[in-house]
Structure formats: C-alpha cells, structure tokens
C-alpha positions, 0 to 999 in steps of 0.5 A, spaced: 687 314 086 682 311 091 681 303 091 686 303 085 681 306 080 685 303 074 683 296 077 676 298 077 676 301 070 679 295 067 673 291 070 668 296 068 671 295 061 671 288 061 663 288 063 662 293 057 666 288 052 662 282 055 655 286 054 656 288 047 658 281 045 653 277 049 647 282 046 649 281 039 651 274 039 644 272 043 639 277 039 642 278 032 638 274 026 643 269 023 643 272 016 647 278 020 652 274 023 657 275 017 657 282 018 663 286 020 659 289 026 658 282 029 665 279 027 668 285 031 663 284 036 666 277 037 673 279 037 672 284 042 669 278 046 675 275 047 678 280 052 673 280 058 675 273 060 682 273 060 681 280 063 677 278 069 682 272 071 688 277 070 685 282 074 683 277 079 690 275 080 692 282 080 687 284 086 689 277 090 696 280 090 694 286 093 690 283 098 696 278 100 701 283 100 697 288 105 696 282 109 703 280 109 705 288 111 700 288 117 704 282 120 698 277 119 701 270 120 702 265 114 697 260 115 691 266 116 693 269 110 692 263 106 686 261 110 683 267 108 685 268 101 683 260 099 676 261 103 675 267 098 676 262 092 672 257 095 666 262 096 667 264 088 667 257 086 661 255 090 658 261 087 659 258 080 656 252 082 650 256 085 650 260 078 650 253 074 644 251 078 640 257 077 641 257 070 639 249 069 633 251 074 631 257 069 632 253 063 630 246 065 626 244 059 631 245 054 638 245 058 641 238 059 643 236 066 650 236 064 650 243 064 650 243 071 658 240 071 660 245 066 667 249 067 665 256 067 668 263 068 666 263 076 669 256 077 675 257 074 676 264 078 675 260 084 680 255 083 685 260 080 684 264 087 685 257 091 691 255 087 694 262 088 693 262 095 697 255 096 702 258 092 703 264 096 703 260 102 709 256 099 712 262 098 712 266 105 718 268 108 721 271 114 721 278 111 715 281 107 720 283 101 723 276 101 716 273 100 714 278 095 720 276 091 719 269 091 712 270 090 713 274 083 718 268 081 713 263 082 707 266 079 711 268 073 714 261 073 707 257 074 704 261 068 709 259 064 709 252 066 701 252 065 702 255 058 707 250 056 703 244 058 696 246 055 697 243 048 699 236 051 694 236 056 689 238 050 692 232 046 697 227 047 697 227 055 689 228 056 687 225 062 682 220 059 682 215 065 678 221 069 671 221 069 669 227 064 667 232 069 674 232 072 677 231 066 673 237 064 677 242 069 683 240 066 682 241 059 675 243 058 673 236 054 666 236 058 661 231 054 665 231 048 671 227 045 676 233 045 677 239 049 672 245 047 675 252 046 669 256 049 670 253 056 674 255 062 679 249 064 685 250 068 689 249 062 690 254 060 686 259 063 689 259 070 696 262 067 692 269 066 691 269 074 698 267 075 701 272 070 696 277 074 699 275 081 706 276 078 704 283 076 700 285 082 706 283 087 711 287 082 706 293 084 709 293 091 716 293 089 721 299 091 721 301 083 714 301 082 713 305 089 718 310 087 716 311 080 709 308 079 708 312 072 715 309 069 713 302 072 706 302 068 710 304 062 715 298 063 709 294 063 706 296 057 713 296 053 713 289 056 706 287 053 709 290 046 715 285 047 711 279 049 707 280 042 713 281 038 716 275 041 710 271 040 709 273 033 717 271 032 716 264 035 710 263 031 714 265 024 719 260 026 719 253 022 721 250 029 714 246 032 715 243 039 708 240 039 705 235 034 698 239 034 699 246 033 693 250 035 695 257 035 688 260 037 686 256 042 692 252 046 698 254 044 703 258 048 705 263 043 698 265 043 697 266 051 704 270 050 700 275 045 694 275 049 698 277 056 702 282 052 695 285 050 693 285 057 699 288 059 698 294 054 691 295 056 693 295 064 698 301 062 693 305 058 688 304 063 692 307 068 694 313 064 687 314 063 685 314 070 691 318 072 692 323 066 685 322 063 678 324 064 676 317 068 676 320 075 673 327 073 666 326 076 662 320 076 665 314 072 660 309 069 665 304 067 668 304 074 662 304 077 660 297 073 667 295 075 666 295 083 660 290 082 662 286 076 660 279 079 653 282 080 652 285 073 655 279 070 650 274 074 644 278 073 645 280 065 646 273 063 639 272 064 636 278 061 640 276 055 641 269 054 636 266 059 628 266 060 627 273 061 631 275 055 629 282 053 629 281 046 627 275 042 633 271 041 636 271 034 631 275 031 633 282 032 636 287 027 642 291 028 639 297 030 634 293 035 640 289 038 644 295 039 637 299 043 637 292 047 644 293 049 643 300 051 638 298 055 642 292 058 648 297 060 643 302 063 639 297 067 646 294 070 649 301 071 642 302 075 643 295 079 650 297 080 649 304 083 643 301 088 648 295 090 653 300 092 648 305 096 645 299 099 652 297 101 654 304 104 647 305 108 648 298 111 655 299 113 653 306 116 647 302 120 652 298 124 654 300 131 661 302 132 666 298 136 671 301 140 678 299 137 682 294 140 690 294 140 693 288 139 700 286 136 700 283 129 702 276 128 709 274 125 709 272 118 712 265 118 
C-alpha cells in the first residue's frame, strides 16, 4: 500500500471526527446541547487529538527507521527529526498569533501562550528525537529493540506520573506559561483537561513510536496481517486491564480523576487507538478504502492544512454560520459545507505540490557512501 495508506486513512478519520465535533459545538443553539446527537458528537471528539498524536509517533518511527536503514549518522537523524518537531512547534505559535490577531477584540492575550495540539505535537517530536538519539546502536536491529523498549517505558512513566503532576507534585514554582506545558494549568488555579500538556498527552506519541518501530520487526515484515491482528488484540487486552484496575479497591493516588488524568483511562484510550489501527489497516487492505478515489485518505495527506484552515471558518471571525444560533439541520448542512471545502482545499494543495515538483530541474544522481550509524 503506497504511502502506508492506513496511516493517511486514520488521519483522515481524525479530520472527519474533528470537523463534526467543532461544527456542532460552535453552531448549535444552547437548547440543543442536551440532545443525543450533540453528546455523541462530543464523544467522537475525544478521539482526534490522541489519534493525531499517536500517528505522529508512528510516522516518526517510520521516518527514523528508514534513515537508520540508509546508514545515516546518529546525530544527523536526530538533527533532522528534532528540527521537524521544532518547525511544528513554531507553526503552533504562529497559529496562536493568527488566532489572537483575528480575534483581538475578544481574545485575551494569554491565549498566545495556550498549550494547544500543534504545540504538543512539536514538543512530542523533539522529545522522540532525543529518545531515538539516546537509543541508537551499532546495528539497526539493536537500535530498533532499544527504541521499542524505551518508547513504551516512557509512555508508561508519563501516564503514571500525570496524576501527581496535576495535583501533589504540581510545579507551582514555575511561571504559569511554563507550568502549563507540564500540566495545562494555564491561567487557572488547577490543570484544565481541554488543554494539551506534556503530561499526559506525549504518552500517546511514545506509544505510537513504539508501535511504529514494531512495524519493522521481522515478525511484522514476514506476516503483516497477523501483526496488525495482534495489535488489535493487544488493544482489547489493554481495555480489559484498564477496567479491571478501575474496579479494584486499591487506589494509588490521592485524587482519582479517571476521565482526565488517571493511567487507567490512558491505557483504555491507547487500547482504542490500537483497535482502530487494526480496523483501518484491514479496511485499507481488504475493504474498499483503496478502490478509486478516497476522500478520507486525501484529507489525511493534508491534515495539518485542513486543521489550520477549518478552525477559522468554524470558530473564527469567518465562521460560515452564526455561532450558537443554528438548528441541527442547519449545523449539519454547514458541516457538509466544511467537509467539501476542506476536501477541495486538500486536492488543490496536492495538485499544486505535484506541479511544483514537476517544475523542478532534474539533477544528476550522485554516488556517495552512507554514513555509519553511531
């Protein structure tokens, strides 16, 4: 499957879930927020953020592994991947500046320092770059094994430390913009679950990193379908363990916030991501995902662009419908409009990029010896 279509399909799925959540949240009248449609919409909205972060980790592993297999030097691999993370973080800051500039009359200046999804994506990539640099070894196989162990161990440590960082171990000695990157406190007196701090959100990135490196193991390469079936089964097992631990009378933390910061909930969420990965892989391999044009895959290939643009036409000054004044049919019509507009934008971006690549002059191939992995 070219470009590992299941990754793009999962990103596209995250985009669709994000569209419907944002549209209904921004446009529905207050009296319609108790309907089943709205509640199911918001439940679906809990998936896009962990999906995007998990897939960032998975894609990061694929890029790093391929660079290692080409014999690229350890420091070069780290520099390239960390630089990309810094670029994403920079884009997150630019996005916050844009949001502030477009809404300067009603948006507080503190929103410039809000920890949003792009910020944590960039930080996660930089942290993963450091981990991959630390786990580099003399051989690609040894480096992969070290990276798998380190990635899952890091995800587990972040998940287990989150309740303490949110409560008893809060770094209150830090200025709130810095503390917010650790626990999402922002300008409030306690961490906010709607923000995206390092604890717990980077755990999803490291979980994705571990799965991404597992894709290159001998078993996964020899029997890809069985490997993804095992990933799905592991997801079911993770959810079962999460439920059993939650039902246990033993409580390890003074504050038990299952739905926001508890490791049991993070484990269950990771299980859902693993099951989705298997289902999407199966759909792309044996279903109709690759039969002709796939709008979901198309959105997935430009997920950053459509995320950036759709926000302004849903929540921003250029909202295509009046905020919190629409009926369900009107909001649904607006959702369809956003979907078609973002799909058109995605197609334009893809075709423009292809035409720009074709316009580049061809350069003769240069033979060079690959650098050793150090």
